[in-house]
C-alpha positions as YAML, in Angstrom:
chain: A
units: angstrom
residues:
- id: 1
  name: MET
  ca: [-11.06, 1.33, -23.41]
- id: 2
  name: ASP
  ca: [-7.44, 0.30, -21.51]
- id: 3
  name: GLU
  ca: [-4.40, -0.61, -23.22]
- id: 4
  name: SER
  ca: [-3.84, -2.97, -20.74]
- id: 5
  name: ARG
  ca: [-6.58, -5.71, -21.89]
- id: 6
  name: MET
  ca: [-4.79, -7.16, -23.85]
- id: 7
  name: PHE
  ca: [-4.74, -10.95, -25.31]
- id: 8
  name: GLN
  ca: [-2.18, -14.08, -25.11]
- id: 9
  name: GLU
  ca: [-0.46, -14.80, -28.64]
- id: 10
  name: ASN
  ca: [2.99, -16.58, -28.88]
- id: 11
  name: THR
  ca: [5.75, -14.15, -29.12]
- id: 12
  name: SER
  ca: [8.87, -16.54, -29.90]
- id: 13
  name: ASP
  ca: [10.93, -15.53, -32.39]
- id: 14
  name: ASN
  ca: [9.67, -18.56, -34.50]
- id: 15
  name: TYR
  ca: [6.75, -16.74, -34.92]
- id: 16
  name: LEU
  ca: [7.92, -13.19, -36.50]
- id: 17
  name: ASN
  ca: [6.79, -14.26, -40.21]
- id: 18
  name: SER
  ca: [3.53, -15.26, -38.87]
- id: 19
  name: VAL
  ca: [0.49, -13.40, -37.92]
- id: 20
  name: ALA
  ca: [-2.29, -15.00, -36.17]
- id: 21
  name: LEU
  ca: [-6.10, -13.19, -35.87]
- id: 22
  name: ILE
  ca: [-7.45, -13.88, -32.71]
- id: 23
  name: CYS
  ca: [-10.90, -12.93, -31.30]
- id: 24
  name: GLU
  ca: [-12.15, -11.89, -27.54]
- id: 25
  name: ASP
  ca: [-14.32, -9.94, -25.46]
- id: 26
  name: ASP
  ca: [-15.32, -8.53, -28.56]
- id: 27
  name: ALA
  ca: [-11.86, -7.94, -29.34]
- id: 28
  name: PHE
  ca: [-9.48, -8.91, -31.89]
- id: 29
  name: GLN
  ca: [-5.77, -8.59, -32.51]
- id: 30
  name: LYS
  ca: [-2.62, -9.58, -35.01]
- id: 31
  name: LYS
  ca: [0.77, -9.21, -35.01]
- id: 32
  name: GLY
  ca: [2.68, -8.36, -38.03]
- id: 33
  name: HIS
  ca: [5.38, -6.26, -39.68]
- id: 34
  name: SER
  ca: [2.60, -4.41, -41.92]
- id: 35
  name: ALA
  ca: [1.51, -0.75, -39.92]
- id: 36
  name: ARG
  ca: [-2.26, 0.04, -39.85]
- id: 37
  name: THR
  ca: [-3.56, 1.55, -43.25]
- id: 38
  name: LEU
  ca: [-5.50, 4.80, -42.67]
- id: 39
  name: SER
  ca: [-8.89, 5.34, -44.58]
- id: 40
  name: PRO
  ca: [-9.18, 8.45, -46.64]
- id: 41
  name: GLU
  ca: [-11.02, 10.31, -44.22]
- id: 42
  name: GLU
  ca: [-8.38, 9.28, -41.43]
- id: 43
  name: ALA
  ca: [-5.83, 10.11, -44.19]
- id: 44
  name: GLU
  ca: [-7.36, 13.74, -44.79]
- id: 45
  name: LYS
  ca: [-7.48, 14.86, -40.95]
- id: 46
  name: LEU
  ca: [-3.86, 13.66, -40.20]
- id: 47
  name: ALA
  ca: [-2.94, 15.84, -43.71]
- id: 48
  name: ARG
  ca: [-4.93, 18.53, -42.24]
- id: 49
  name: ASP
  ca: [-3.74, 18.76, -38.80]
- id: 50
  name: GLN
  ca: [-0.06, 19.67, -39.29]
- id: 51
  name: ALA
  ca: [-0.03, 22.95, -37.98]
- id: 52
  name: LEU
  ca: [2.37, 22.64, -34.45]
- id: 53
  name: VAL
  ca: [2.54, 24.29, -30.83]
- id: 54
  name: SER
  ca: [4.90, 27.23, -30.37]
- id: 55
  name: ASP
  ca: [8.78, 26.71, -29.73]
- id: 56
  name: PHE
  ca: [7.73, 28.71, -26.50]
- id: 57
  name: LYS
  ca: [5.10, 26.23, -25.49]
- id: 58
  name: LYS
  ca: [7.01, 23.23, -26.21]
- id: 59
  name: LEU
  ca: [9.65, 24.41, -24.00]
- id: 60
  name: LYS
  ca: [7.05, 25.13, -21.51]
- id: 61
  name: LEU
  ca: [6.11, 21.62, -21.55]
- id: 62
  name: GLU
  ca: [9.45, 20.04, -21.41]
- id: 63
  name: LYS
  ca: [10.73, 21.97, -18.18]
- id: 64
  name: ASP
  ca: [7.40, 21.41, -17.07]
- id: 65
  name: ALA
  ca: [7.08, 17.67, -17.92]
- id: 66
  name: GLN
  ca: [7.12, 16.70, -13.99]
- id: 67
  name: LYS
  ca: [5.03, 18.23, -13.20]
- id: 68
  name: ASN
  ca: [2.20, 17.52, -15.71]
- id: 69
  name: TRP
  ca: [2.81, 13.67, -14.34]
- id: 70
  name: ASP
  ca: [2.24, 14.10, -10.82]
- id: 71
  name: LEU
  ca: [-0.80, 16.47, -11.35]
- id: 72
  name: PHE
  ca: [-1.96, 13.61, -13.77]
- id: 73
  name: TYR
  ca: [-2.02, 11.30, -10.72]
- id: 74
  name: LYS
  ca: [-3.02, 13.96, -8.26]
- id: 75
  name: ARG
  ca: [-6.30, 13.90, -10.41]
- id: 76
  name: ASN
  ca: [-6.35, 10.53, -10.72]
- id: 77
  name: SER
  ca: [-4.86, 8.54, -7.62]
- id: 78
  name: THR
  ca: [-4.61, 5.04, -8.59]
- id: 79
  name: ASN
  ca: [-7.66, 4.69, -10.32]
- id: 80
  name: PHE
  ca: [-6.80, 5.27, -14.06]
- id: 81
  name: PHE
  ca: [-4.80, 2.12, -15.01]
- id: 82
  name: LYS
  ca: [-6.24, -0.99, -14.67]
- id: 83
  name: ASP
  ca: [-3.60, -3.29, -12.81]
- id: 84
  name: ARG
  ca: [-1.80, -5.46, -15.90]
- id: 85
  name: HIS
  ca: [-1.99, -9.02, -15.63]
- id: 86
  name: TRP
  ca: [-1.36, -9.43, -18.90]
- id: 87
  name: THR
  ca: [2.04, -8.91, -19.01]
- id: 88
  name: THR
  ca: [3.42, -12.07, -18.09]
- id: 89
  name: ARG
  ca: [0.83, -13.43, -20.95]
- id: 90
  name: GLU
  ca: [2.35, -11.77, -23.69]
- id: 91
  name: PHE
  ca: [5.72, -11.49, -22.51]
- id: 92
  name: GLU
  ca: [6.61, -15.24, -21.36]
- id: 93
  name: ASP
  ca: [10.76, -13.78, -20.92]
- id: 94
  name: LEU
  ca: [9.47, -12.83, -17.79]
- id: 95
  name: LYS
  ca: [9.20, -16.47, -16.84]
- id: 96
  name: ALA
  ca: [11.32, -18.70, -19.58]
- id: 97
  name: CYS
  ca: [14.52, -16.44, -19.33]
- id: 98
  name: ARG
  ca: [15.21, -18.38, -15.91]
- id: 99
  name: GLU
  ca: [18.39, -20.98, -16.47]
- id: 100
  name: PHE
  ca: [16.50, -23.49, -13.52]
- id: 101
  name: GLU
  ca: [12.77, -23.85, -12.06]
- id: 102
  name: ASP
  ca: [12.24, -21.48, -9.07]
- id: 103
  name: GLN
  ca: [15.64, -19.37, -9.96]
- id: 104
  name: LYS
  ca: [15.52, -15.80, -8.58]
- id: 105
  name: LEU
  ca: [15.14, -13.25, -11.29]
- id: 106
  name: THR
  ca: [16.01, -9.53, -10.79]
- id: 107
  name: ILE
  ca: [13.76, -6.94, -12.73]
- id: 108
  name: LEU
  ca: [13.75, -3.44, -13.21]
- id: 109
  name: GLU
  ca: [10.01, -1.87, -14.20]
- id: 110
  name: ALA
  ca: [11.31, 1.60, -15.71]
- id: 111
  name: GLY
  ca: [8.06, 4.05, -15.70]
- id: 112
  name: CYS
  ca: [6.52, 2.00, -12.78]
- id: 113
  name: GLY
  ca: [3.32, 4.56, -12.11]
- id: 114
  name: VAL
  ca: [1.61, 3.46, -9.46]
- id: 115
  name: GLY
  ca: [2.50, -0.12, -9.67]
- id: 116
  name: ASN
  ca: [-0.05, -1.64, -11.56]
- id: 117
  name: CYS
  ca: [2.23, -3.78, -13.23]
- id: 118
  name: LEU
  ca: [4.63, -3.68, -10.59]
- id: 119
  name: PHE
  ca: [2.05, -5.28, -7.75]
- id: 120
  name: PRO
  ca: [0.76, -8.39, -9.88]
- id: 121
  name: LEU
  ca: [3.82, -9.37, -11.41]
- id: 122
  name: LEU
  ca: [5.14, -9.88, -7.49]
- id: 123
  name: GLU
  ca: [1.88, -11.64, -6.27]
- id: 124
  name: GLU
  ca: [2.03, -14.32, -9.52]
- id: 125
  name: ASP
  ca: [5.70, -14.84, -9.03]
- id: 126
  name: LEU
  ca: [7.60, -15.13, -5.63]
- id: 127
  name: ASN
  ca: [10.73, -15.72, -7.15]
- id: 128
  name: ILE
  ca: [11.15, -11.70, -8.66]
- id: 129
  name: PHE
  ca: [13.20, -9.39, -6.96]
- id: 130
  name: ALA
  ca: [12.26, -5.38, -8.18]
- id: 131
  name: TYR
  ca: [13.61, -2.98, -8.81]
- id: 132
  name: ALA
  ca: [10.80, 0.19, -10.04]
- id: 133
  name: CYS
  ca: [10.95, 4.10, -10.36]
- id: 134
  name: ASP
  ca: [9.53, 6.15, -12.29]
- id: 135
  name: PHE
  ca: [9.17, 10.23, -13.11]
- id: 136
  name: SER
  ca: [6.28, 11.27, -10.79]
- id: 137
  name: PRO
  ca: [7.50, 11.53, -6.78]
- id: 138
  name: ARG
  ca: [3.87, 11.24, -6.32]
- id: 139
  name: ALA
  ca: [3.23, 7.51, -8.18]
- id: 140
  name: VAL
  ca: [6.45, 6.33, -6.30]
- id: 141
  name: GLU
  ca: [4.96, 7.32, -3.15]
- id: 142
  name: TYR
  ca: [1.73, 5.83, -4.29]
- id: 143
  name: VAL
  ca: [3.66, 2.69, -5.28]
- id: 144
  name: LYS
  ca: [5.04, 2.72, -1.67]
- id: 145
  name: LYS
  ca: [1.53, 3.36, 0.22]
- id: 146
  name: ASN
  ca: [0.35, 0.02, -1.25]
- id: 147
  name: ALA
  ca: [-0.37, -2.44, 1.12]
- id: 148
  name: LEU
  ca: [1.28, -5.03, -1.31]
- id: 149
  name: TYR
  ca: [4.52, -3.17, -0.85]
- id: 150
  name: ASN
  ca: [7.18, -5.52, 0.57]
- id: 151
  name: ILE
  ca: [11.26, -3.77, 0.77]
- id: 152
  name: GLU
  ca: [12.02, -7.48, 0.71]
- id: 153
  name: ARG
  ca: [10.70, -8.02, -2.81]
- id: 154
  name: CYS
  ca: [11.53, -4.46, -4.65]
- id: 155
  name: LYS
  ca: [12.75, -1.25, -3.89]
- id: 156
  name: VAL
  ca: [10.73, 1.48, -5.32]
- id: 157
  name: PHE
  ca: [12.53, 5.46, -6.29]
- id: 158
  name: GLN
  ca: [11.98, 8.21, -8.36]
- id: 159
  name: CYS
  ca: [14.33, 8.87, -11.35]
- id: 160
  name: ASP
  ca: [14.00, 10.79, -14.31]
- id: 161
  name: LEU
  ca: [15.72, 8.00, -16.63]
- id: 162
  name: THR
  ca: [17.32, 11.05, -18.70]
- id: 163
  name: LYS
  ca: [19.11, 12.02, -16.28]
- id: 164
  name: ASP
  ca: [19.29, 10.71, -13.23]
- id: 165
  name: ASP
  ca: [22.35, 7.52, -13.37]
- id: 166
  name: LEU
  ca: [20.41, 4.11, -12.31]
- id: 167
  name: LEU
  ca: [23.70, 3.10, -10.99]
- id: 168
  name: GLU
  ca: [22.79, 5.33, -8.37]
- id: 169
  name: ASN
  ca: [20.25, 2.49, -6.84]
- id: 170
  name: ILE
  ca: [20.93, -0.51, -9.15]
- id: 171
  name: PRO
  ca: [24.16, -2.47, -9.80]
- id: 172
  name: ALA
  ca: [25.94, -2.75, -12.99]
- id: 173
  name: ASP
  ca: [25.10, -5.47, -15.04]
- id: 174
  name: SER
  ca: [22.55, -7.22, -12.35]
- id: 175
  name: VAL
  ca: [19.14, -7.22, -13.97]
- id: 176
  name: ASP
  ca: [17.88, -9.98, -15.86]
- id: 177
  name: VAL
  ca: [15.05, -8.04, -17.44]
- id: 178
  name: ALA
  ca: [14.08, -4.87, -17.97]
- id: 179
  name: THR
  ca: [10.34, -3.39, -18.87]
- id: 180
  name: LEU
  ca: [9.39, -0.63, -20.84]
- id: 181
  name: ILE
  ca: [5.53, -0.65, -20.71]
- id: 182
  name: PHE
  ca: [3.92, 3.00, -22.27]
- id: 183
  name: VAL
  ca: [6.85, 5.00, -20.90]
- id: 184
  name: LEU
  ca: [9.25, 5.73, -23.67]
- id: 185
  name: SER
  ca: [5.98, 7.22, -25.55]
- id: 186
  name: ALA
  ca: [6.29, 9.96, -22.68]
- id: 187
  name: ILE
  ca: [9.60, 11.26, -23.21]
- id: 188
  name: HIS
  ca: [10.91, 13.86, -25.83]
- id: 189
  name: PRO
  ca: [12.05, 11.65, -28.93]
- id: 190
  name: ASP
  ca: [15.25, 13.83, -28.72]
- id: 191
  name: LYS
  ca: [16.40, 11.97, -24.89]
- id: 192
  name: MET
  ca: [14.44, 8.47, -25.25]
- id: 193
  name: HIS
  ca: [18.14, 7.37, -26.24]
- id: 194
  name: LEU
  ca: [19.11, 8.75, -22.81]
- id: 195
  name: ALA
  ca: [17.16, 6.27, -21.18]
- id: 196
  name: LEU
  ca: [17.90, 3.51, -23.22]
- id: 197
  name: GLN
  ca: [21.60, 3.88, -22.34]
- id: 198
  name: ASN
  ca: [20.52, 4.38, -18.39]
- id: 199
  name: ILE
  ca: [18.68, 0.80, -19.01]
- id: 200
  name: TYR
  ca: [21.81, -0.56, -20.95]
- id: 201
  name: LYS
  ca: [24.20, 0.19, -18.01]
- id: 202
  name: VAL
  ca: [22.07, -2.00, -15.52]
- id: 203
  name: LEU
  ca: [20.96, -4.98, -17.80]
- id: 204
  name: LYS
  ca: [22.76, -8.34, -17.99]
- id: 205
  name: PRO
  ca: [25.01, -9.46, -21.15]
- id: 206
  name: GLY
  ca: [22.63, -11.24, -23.16]
- id: 207
  name: LYS
  ca: [19.56, -9.89, -20.95]
- id: 208
  name: CYS
  ca: [16.60, -8.37, -22.64]
- id: 209
  name: VAL
  ca: [14.23, -5.24, -22.55]
- id: 210
  name: LEU
  ca: [10.61, -5.73, -22.82]
- id: 211
  name: PHE
  ca: [9.18, -2.96, -24.89]
- id: 212
  name: ARG
  ca: [5.55, -2.49, -25.48]
- id: 213
  name: ASP
  ca: [3.78, 1.37, -26.23]
- id: 214
  name: TYR
  ca: [1.75, 3.15, -28.59]
- id: 215
  name: GLY
  ca: [2.17, 2.62, -32.47]
- id: 216
  name: LEU
  ca: [1.93, 5.07, -35.61]
- id: 217
  name: TYR
  ca: [-1.97, 5.45, -36.48]
- id: 218
  name: ASP
  ca: [-3.06, 4.55, -33.07]
- id: 219
  name: HIS
  ca: [-6.06, 5.46, -32.34]
- id: 220
  name: ALA
  ca: [-5.56, 8.11, -29.46]
- id: 221
  name: MET
  ca: [-3.53, 9.56, -32.36]
- id: 222
  name: LEU
  ca: [-6.15, 9.94, -34.76]
- id: 223
  name: ARG
  ca: [-8.40, 11.90, -31.72]
- id: 224
  name: PHE
  ca: [-5.92, 14.87, -31.04]
- id: 225
  name: LYS
  ca: [-7.43, 18.14, -32.02]
- id: 226
  name: SER
  ca: [-5.62, 20.81, -34.29]
- id: 227
  name: GLY
  ca: [-3.33, 22.81, -32.42]
- id: 228
  name: SER
  ca: [-2.10, 18.95, -30.08]
- id: 229
  name: LYS
  ca: [1.15, 18.41, -32.48]
- id: 230
  name: LEU
  ca: [4.45, 19.15, -31.47]
- id: 231
  name: GLY
  ca: [6.67, 17.24, -34.10]
- id: 232
  name: GLU
  ca: [6.20, 14.25, -36.31]
- id: 233
  name: ASN
  ca: [4.28, 11.34, -34.49]
- id: 234
  name: PHE
  ca: [4.65, 13.34, -31.07]
- id: 235
  name: TYR
  ca: [1.64, 15.04, -29.39]
- id: 236
  name: VAL
  ca: [0.36, 16.90, -26.44]
- id: 237
  name: ARG
  ca: [-2.97, 15.86, -24.56]
- id: 238
  name: GLN
  ca: [-5.20, 18.41, -22.49]
- id: 239
  name: ASP
  ca: [-3.20, 17.60, -19.41]
- id: 240
  name: GLY
  ca: [-0.15, 18.65, -20.57]
- id: 241
  name: THR
  ca: [1.46, 15.18, -20.51]
- id: 242
  name: ARG
  ca: [2.76, 14.06, -24.32]
- id: 243
  name: SER
  ca: [2.90, 10.62, -26.17]
- id: 244
  name: TYR
  ca: [4.97, 9.83, -29.30]
- id: 245
  name: PHE
  ca: [3.69, 7.15, -31.61]
- id: 246
  name: PHE
  ca: [6.67, 4.72, -32.84]
- id: 247
  name: THR
  ca: [6.67, 3.31, -36.34]
- id: 248
  name: ASP
  ca: [8.78, -0.22, -36.25]
- id: 249
  name: GLU
  ca: [11.41, 1.34, -38.06]
- id: 250
  name: PHE
  ca: [12.56, 4.36, -35.59]
- id: 251
  name: LEU
  ca: [12.09, 1.98, -32.67]
- id: 252
  name: SER
  ca: [14.71, -0.67, -33.80]
- id: 253
  name: HIS
  ca: [17.34, 2.06, -34.58]
- id: 254
  name: LEU
  ca: [16.85, 3.84, -31.59]
- id: 255
  name: PHE
  ca: [17.74, 0.44, -29.52]
- id: 256
  name: MET
  ca: [20.54, -0.43, -31.86]
- id: 257
  name: ALA
  ca: [21.87, 2.78, -31.99]
- id: 258
  name: VAL
  ca: [22.79, 2.50, -28.53]
- id: 259
  name: GLY
  ca: [24.23, -1.08, -28.43]
- id: 260
  name: TYR
  ca: [21.08, -3.16, -28.10]
- id: 261
  name: GLU
  ca: [20.35, -6.15, -30.13]
- id: 262
  name: GLN
  ca: [16.83, -6.58, -32.20]
- id: 263
  name: VAL
  ca: [14.98, -10.60, -31.08]
- id: 264
  name: VAL
  ca: [11.66, -9.25, -31.87]
- id: 265
  name: ASN
  ca: [9.87, -5.83, -33.00]
- id: 266
  name: GLU
  ca: [6.07, -6.04, -34.28]
- id: 267
  name: TYR
  ca: [2.63, -4.20, -34.37]
- id: 268
  name: VAL
  ca: [0.13, -5.14, -32.48]
- id: 269
  name: LEU
  ca: [-3.08, -4.44, -34.27]
- id: 270
  name: ARG
  ca: [-6.18, -4.12, -32.12]
- id: 271
  name: GLU
  ca: [-9.94, -3.27, -33.01]
- id: 272
  name: THR
  ca: [-12.53, -3.25, -29.83]
- id: 273
  name: VAL
  ca: [-15.73, -3.89, -31.16]
- id: 274
  name: ASN
  ca: [-18.72, -1.50, -29.07]
- id: 275
  name: ARG
  ca: [-21.72, -3.61, -30.11]
- id: 276
  name: LYS
  ca: [-23.75, -1.36, -28.22]
- id: 277
  name: GLU
  ca: [-23.17, 1.64, -30.14]
- id: 278
  name: GLY
  ca: [-22.08, 0.65, -33.37]
- id: 279
  name: LEU
  ca: [-18.05, 1.43, -32.36]
- id: 280
  name: ARG
  ca: [-14.83, -0.06, -33.97]
- id: 281
  name: VAL
  ca: [-12.03, 1.58, -32.43]
- id: 282
  name: PRO
  ca: [-8.38, 0.83, -33.79]
- id: 283
  name: ARG
  ca: [-5.39, -0.07, -31.90]
- id: 284
  name: VAL
  ca: [-1.86, 0.15, -32.50]
- id: 285
  name: PHE
  ca: [0.95, -0.51, -30.57]
- id: 286
  name: LEU
  ca: [4.36, -1.66, -30.57]
- id: 287
  name: GLN
  ca: [5.42, -5.00, -28.77]
- id: 288
  name: SER
  ca: [9.07, -6.03, -29.35]
- id: 289
  name: LYS
  ca: [12.38, -6.96, -27.31]
- id: 290
  name: PHE
  ca: [15.89, -6.11, -27.50]
- id: 291
  name: ARG
  ca: [18.69, -7.43, -25.89]
- id: 292
  name: LYS
  ca: [21.80, -6.65, -24.78]
- id: 293
  name: PRO
  ca: [25.31, -8.78, -26.27]
- id: 294
  name: LEU
  ca: [26.41, -11.28, -24.05]
- id: 295
  name: SER
  ca: [30.25, -9.20, -25.26]
- id: 296
  name: GLU
  ca: [30.93, -5.74, -25.94]
- id: 297
  name: ALA
  ca: [31.86, -5.05, -29.77]
...
C-alpha cells in the first residue's frame, strides 16, 4: 500500500465540521476532527511497547539522519514512491490561490524526494515555477537527472530545513504556496519548529503551507516492533529512518507557535480493504493548511 493513493474530497473551510465517507477501489476515507479509536488489542500492544531506544542510539540516529536517507534512495532509486497525481485534487489551493487565470505561481516543495510530487505538478500546470529541496543529496541528483527536469521551470537544491537558510536559494516573501507532504514526520520533534520558521521566511504574507503526514495510530505506527520507540509517537524503522505520528493538537501548536494562522487541520481516516487476503488496514493522516498572516503582529 502507498500513502499516495488518495481520493478527492472537498477540503474548503465550509466543510470543517462535516465528515464525508467515500468508497473507491476498495478503500474508505473520511475527514474530520476525531482521531482513530484503537481496538483493545491495539491499545494493549502500545501500552506494552514502552521501552525506549538508548540515548546513545538516539544520538547516532540524529547524527546519521542524512546518511540513512541517502542509503534509502540508493537502495530504492526512484521506484519506492508512486507519482503523486492526487496532490492537486486534495489541495485545491494549488489552483485556487491564483488571483487571475493563468497567473504564474511560485511554489516550494520542501522535501521533494525524487520528484514524485514535483514532476506531476509541473506537467499538470504550465504556469508554475517550483523551488524544491531535499535533505538527501542523492535524491536531489535523481531529480536533476529526470528527463522532465528543466531549470526554466524549477530550481532544485539540497537543504537541511532545520539549519540551512532557504533565503540562500529563495527570495524572501516570494512563494505563493509551500508543501510539506510526508516530510515533517522524518524530523526530530525538537527541531520541527526550525523547519517551519525557515519556510515562513520565504512565504508571501497571506499565503499557505499545505501539509499532509502520518497521524496518530496509523497502521504504520502499530506495526513497529518492541525496541523501535524513540519517544512519544516517535519511532525508528529498521533502515534507520525515523517517523513521527501527529495529533491535530500537536501540529496546531507547532505551527501557531511559529506565527502561522490555522485554516484547516483535520484527520484523514482511510481503511484499505484487501479482499483477497481478507485484510482491513487502517491508515491515518493529518491534512492541514496554515497561513502566514498578512501583517506581522
